[in-house]
N, C-alpha and C positions, 0 to 999 in steps of 0.2 A: 622589481618586486613582482611576484606572481599576480596574475590578473585577479584571481579569486580574492586574495588578501586585499588588493586595492578596492574591490567592490565592497568588502566588509567595512573598510575604513570610510569609504564614501557614504555607505548606508548609515554608519554611526554618526557622521556629521549631519546628515539630514534629520536623523532622530533628534539630535541636539537642537537643530533649528525649530523643529515642531514643538519641542518642549519649551523653547524660548518664547514662542507665541503664547502658549498657555500660561506660562509664569508671568509674563508681562500683563496679561489680562487679569490674572488673579491678584496681582499687586494693587490693581485699581478696583478690586472687589466687583468684577463684572465677568461676563462670558465673552467669548469671541464675537467681534462685530462681523458684518457680512464680508468685508474686505479681508479680515484676518482668517475667517473661516474658509474663504476661497483659497487663500495662500496655504493654509493648513492642508486642505484637500489635495492641492497640487503637490505639496511636499510628500504627503503620505502616498500619493499615487506613484511618485518616484521611488519611495521606500519599497513599495510592493513590487515595482518593476525590478528593482535590484534583488529583492528577495527571490523572485522567480529566476533571475539570471544566475544567482548564486546556487540555487537548487539545481538548475540545469547544468551548471558548471561542475558541481560535485558529482552529479550522475554521469556526466561525460568522463570525468576522471576515473570513476569506477569501471565504466565500460572500456576505456582505453587500457586500464591496468589488466582487465580480464582478457582483452584481445592480445595484449602484449604477452601475457602468460601463455595463451594458446599458441601464438606465433612462435614463441621460444620453444615450446614443447614440440610443435610441428617441425621446426628447423632441426631440433635435436634428433627427431625420428628420421627425417630425410637424410641427415648427415650419416646416421648409422646405416641406413639402407644403401646409400651410395658407397659406403665403405664395406658393404657386404656383411655388416654386423647386426643389421636389424632382424628382429625375430619375424617369423611368418605372420604372427598376429599384427605386428606393426606395419608390415608390408601390405597386408590386406586392408588395414585401417586407412593407409595412405591412398590406396586405390579407391576405396569406398568414398573417401573425402573428396578426391578429385572428381569422381563420377557424380557425386551428389551435387557439388557446386554447378557442374555443367547441366545436370538434369533439371535442377530447380530454376536456373536462368533460361535454358533453351528448350527443355523437354527432350534433349538428346544425350546419349552417352558417347563420349569421345571415342573415335575409332581405335586409338591405342589402348583403350581400356576394355574393348569388346571381349578379347580372349579371357582376360582375368575376370571380367564381369560374369561371363557365362560359367566359368569355373566356380566362382563364388556362389552363384545361384544354384548350380547343380550340387554343390557341397552342403547347402543349407537344408534344414528339415522342412517338412510339409506345412509346418505352422507359420512359415514365412520369416525365417531368420534373416533372410536378405533384405527384408523390408525395414530393418533397422537403419538402412541407408539415410533417410531424411533426418535422423535424430540429431546429428551434429548441428544442423541448421535450426531445428526446432528448439534445442536447448538454449541457443543464443537468444531466441525470441523470448523464452521464458525469463531469462535474466533481465531482459528489457522491461517486462511487465513487473517483476519484483522490484526493480529500482524505482518505479514511478508510483506504485500504489502506496498510499499513506498507511492504511490499516495493515496491509500485508507485511510491510517492513517490520512492524513491531509485534504482530500477532504470532501465535504458535501454529505452525503449518505441518500437517500430517499428509503423507502419501497413502492413498487407499486404492491401489491398483487392482486388487484381487478380491474385494469385498463389496457388498452392496452398501454398507454404511460403516461409520466409525462410532463405536460406543464406549462409554467410560462410566464406571460407578461414581456416584456423588453422595456426599454426606449432606443431606438436606436439612437435618435438624440435630443439634448437639443434645446429649443427655442433660438433665437438670444438674445443678450444683450438688456436690456431695453433702451428706448430712453429718453434722457434728454428733457423735454418739459415744457410747462406752466401748470398752475393750471387746466385749462379746457380741455386740450388735452389728448388723450388716447394713443398716440404713434402709431407707425405703426403696421399693422396686421402681425403676425408671420406666416410664411409658412414653417418653418424649422423643428419644433418639429415633431417627428415621433415615433410611438410605433411599437413593433414587438413581436415576440414570440420565446421562446426557447422550444424545444420539444425533449424528450428522449424516445426512443422505446426499452425496454429491449429485447435483442436478446438471444436466447437459445444457449448454448454450452454444449457438453457432451463428455464422454469418457467411453469405455467399456473394461473390463479386465476379462479374464477367468483364473481360477486356477484349477488345478487337485485336485480331492478329495484325492488322494494318498499323494500329497504334503502337504495338510492340515493336514492329519492324522499323517504323519510320521515326519513332521518338528518339531524341538525342539523350534522354534520360532513361534510366532503368525503371520502366513503368511497373513491372511486377514487384520489384523491390519496394517501391513506394506504396503499392497496395498492401503488401505484407506488413509494412511498418504501420500503416493506418489501421489495419485489422488489429494489430497488437495494441494500439492505443484504444480502440473501441472495446476490445475485450477487457482491457485495463479499466476503462470507464464503467462498463457493466458491472464488474466485480466491486469496484469502489462504491457505487451506488447501493449495491446489494448489502455490503458490509455495514453501510451507514444507515440506510433507511428501508432495507428489504423487509417484507412482511412475513417471511418464513414459509410461504406457500410456493413450493417448487422453485424456491430461491433462498438465499441466505436470510437469516434473522438479524436485522440491523441493530446497531448500538443505540440509535435514536427511535427505535420502535418499542413501545411499552408492551411487555409480554411476560407472563408468568414463567415461561420457559427460558427467557433471557434476562432482561433487566426490567423489573416491575416498577410501577409508579412510586413504590416505597423508597426508591433510590433517587427521586427527583427532589431538588432543593431550589426553592424560589425566595426564601426568607431574605428580606432587605433589598432585593432587586425591585425595580419599579415596573410598571406595566409596559414600558418601552425601552428600557436599557438595563445593562448589567452594572452593578456597583462593586466597589471595593469590598464592602461588608458581605455582599452576596457571594463573591468569589471566596472569601475567607470561610464562609459557611459551607460552601461546596467542598473545599479542600479538607476541612476538618470533619466532614461527614465520613471521610475515609479513615480506616484504622492506620496507625503510624507506619506499619510495615508496607502498606500499599503506597503511602505518600512518598516513601523513599526508594521504592523499587526501581531498578534500572530501566524498565520498560514503561514506567508511568509517565503519562503526558496529558497536558491539556489538549483538547481538540476543538478548534473553532473555524468558522468561515473567516475570511479576511476582513469582512465588515465588522465582525465582532471584535477582532484584534484592533481594528481602528478605534472602536469605542474604548477598549481597555487601555490602549496606549495613552489615553488622556487621564487615566485614574491615578491618584496618589494615595499613599497610606497616611496614617495619622501624624507622621512626622514630615509630611510634605515631599516624600520620595516617590518617584514614579514606580509603579509595581511591575510594569513591563520593561524588561531589560533585553535589548537586542544583542544577539551573539556577535562577538568580535573575533571568533576563532573558527577557522574552517572545520566543518564537521560537527560543530556544537549547535544545539537548538537555541532559539530565543527562550527567555525564562519569564514566567509569571509566578510571583510568590514562591520562588525557589524551585519551581517545577518546570521542566521543558515544555514547550508548546509546538504543536504541528498544525498546519493549516490545510484545509481541503475545500475546494470549490463546491463540493457536494454536501458539506455540512449545512445545517439549517441557517438561514440568514434573514428570516422574517421576524422582526422585533415587535411583538404584540402580546397581549395578555395570555398567559398559560402555555406559550409555545417554547419548545426547546431551542436554546441558542448556543449550546456547547456541552462539553463534559470533561471530567477528569477521571482517569482510571489507569489501572495496570493492564496495558494492552496485551500482555502475554496470556491473559484469561479470555481473549477472543480467539477461538479456535477456528482454523480453516482446514477442510478436508478436500484434497485434490485427488480425484479418481482418474481423470484423463488429462494429461499435460497438453498444452497447446499444440495442435497439429494443423498443418496446412496441406491440403490435398489439391493437386493440380489436375484439372479435367480438360482433356483435349478433344477426344472423340465425341463426347456428349454434345458439344456445341459446335462441331465441325460444320454443320449445315449453315450456320450463320457466321462462320469464320471467326469464332471467338474462343477464348480460353477461359476456363472457370477456375477460380481459387476459392476453396472452402476452408474456413477456420472452425475448429471445434475444440471444446474444452468441457470438463465436468467438475464442478466444485460446489462446496457448501461452506457456510460459516455461521457462528453464533457465539454470543457471550455465554460462558459456562459457569461463571461465578459472579452473581450480581453484586455482592458486597465489595468487589474490587472496583466498582464504578460509581460515580455520582454524576447525574445529569444536571446541567444548569438550566433553570426554567425562569421565565419572567413571571412576575406576580399577577 
């Protein structure tokens, strides 16, 4: 049996164990005692560990499929080139790819590529056409970021490479209802309908890391590759925090930031929650604060921190059924009240009066505008005096919720 499926089954068994503890206590009309609570916490910790393992396994599968596709395509091109059937464009692409791999890892172009490399450079325009070289590497890194970000996976992403901002008209207010009238009357003139605009300005963010030449030469591991991977993770983390809690000033406007330009406090629901915890009725109120078309949209999700999910996993409906149902199928999300749920370590996790503890919404109405794809620049001469190599990562992006009625935030009373 595939490992992922085994992990799903093991996780399901642990969930049943945790439910058994709660059911046993409820039969005796009491809460969990200290020993049972400790056991529940340990079981849930194992559930969360498996949840992370499953997520990582699914991401690895996606990456492996992507790499396999690229390898198959590359082998097909190489076979055509060896057989003399490859086009000039394919031959040039193969040369660029080999040279790029060597340059990124060693800072040098292979000798066998020098002639072709010079020809490619001399044949490119003064705008730097040959600088497309690193893009094969960069694109792989972008895929890595997309796979890990919770919000980005479900959001609507636009590329804005040649403009300062992304703008879209919005219908801010509908006209009033029509008037019942006679055949020759036109009804009253409407003064309510209003249009507005949503605008995203991609903001740059960057990080620089220096590595000693000695470490690069003596390390048994590929140090630069590790640095690039960790840079990718940190760019991932910066974006995720911005999409969730950014204040909109030279950074994204977050889902959990109350703002008239994004999601105002009018979309917050705390009714029936307590001052310290989420309740079944509170979640029902939040779900049905959304119009039905948002409740059933393909990209609608609950979004919580794992500590909130841990609370919700103990909740039952009026018929004694647990409202949180863990997934048993690879690629399918866990479900709360019929809606898929995603978890983020950067979602709010402080449970006290008036604070946000989660949300439900159609995530396609969170828009992301990317102006500059993730780029890695390798600097050798700048740090030659200290015998170091510099790696600089850069990107420019913005994000905001563009339709507040598509979201409801869960707040404590």
